[in-house]
N, C-alpha and C positions, 0 to 999 in steps of 0.2 A: 437584670439585677433585682434580686429579691432582698429587701431590707427589713422584711418582717421577722420579729424575733420569735423563735420557736423553743419549746421546752419539752423534756423528756418526761415520761410517765413517772419516773422516780422523783424528779424535781416536783411534780404537782403532788405526789403523795407526801412529800416532806412538807411542803407548804400547808396541805390539808391537815397534817398531824399538828403543826404549830397553830392553826386556827382553832382546832378542836380542842386543844389544851387551854386555850384562852377562854372558851365557853364555859369551862368548869368554875372559873373564879366567881366571886360574888358579884351580883348585879347591882350597879350603882343606881339608886333611885334618884331620879331627876325631878326638880319641882316643875309643875305645869301651870300654865296660865289658866284664866277663867275659860277661855274658848277651848283650850286644851282639855280641861276637865269636862266641858259639856260634850267635846268630841268622844271622850272615853265613856261618857254616860248616854250617848245618843240612842242606843237600843232601849234603855229604860225609859228615857224621856218620850220617845216615839211610842212606846207601849202605853205610857200614861195618856198620851193624847188619843190613842185608839180608844181608850176607856172613858174619854170624855173630859179629860182635864184640860183646862185652858193654859195657855202660856203663863198667864199671871199667877195661876194656882201652883204651877210647877216651879216658878220662880220663887214663890213663897215657901214651897217645900225645900228647895235647895237652900234658901237663906236660913230656914230652920235647922239644916243640917250642916251649918258652917261653911256654906259655899254662897257668900253674898253676890247675888247677881239680880240686876233689873230685869223687867219683863223685855224691854227693848234689847238689852245686851243678849238675853237668852235667845231671842228670836233671831238676832244677827248670827249668834254662834252656832245655832242649829242649821241656818242657811249654809254657813261656812263649812260645817262638818259634813253636810250632804253635798257640798260642791255646787250649790245653787248661786247662780249670779244674778244680781238685780238687773231689771231692764232699764235701759236709758229711757228717760222721760220723753225726750223728742230727739230722735236721731237727725243728724245734721247730713245734708247731701254732700258728696265728696266734691272737693274744690278741683277746678281745672288745673292741669299740670302747670307749674311756675307762677302761680297767683297767690302765693302764701302772704297774707297781710295786705293784699291789694283787693279794693272793692271791684267786683266784676259787674259790669252793667252790659245791657243788650246795646249792640250798635244802633245808631239812629237810621231809620229807613231812608233809603235814598230816593231823591225826587226823580220822576221819569224824566228823560231827556226831552229837550224842546226842539222840534224840527230837526231830526237827524240822529246819527248814532250816538251811543253812550259817550259822554265827555266832550261833545262838541257844542258849540253855541251857534245860533243862526247867523250872527254877523261876524264871526271869526273867519279870517282868510283861510283859503285852502292851500297850505303849503306842502309841496311834494319834494323830497330830496332828490337831487339830480342822479341819474343812473351813471355808474362807473363801469369801466371795462373789466375790472377785476372784482371778483367777489369780495365782499368784506366780511372777514372772519375774525 
């Protein structure tokens, strides 16, 4: 039972013609944020850095050209435009499964047994269950 929709070559050509007709219309200019503007100018900004300009100097140049941006914002926007993520300062080790919100501590060490197998005491009576004819299941 094949439930995938299929299309004919004619249908695809008709859709393509409709899409191409839309491309001819005027392009609507959308406003961009400061980070968006930096992303659009990233090649120019990187070229200035290669030529020795500092982030502060570039921020001043942008501010002089009606793009008010601080050096900190510019640095952050450059990192975003390049897809660089900041490292976490101190990575936390993963928690054991099922311990969300619970403090996990190490179990206390067990004392060695006194005179005998684990869990017995020297003065405890040795009690053995009676044997039965039928196995206990």
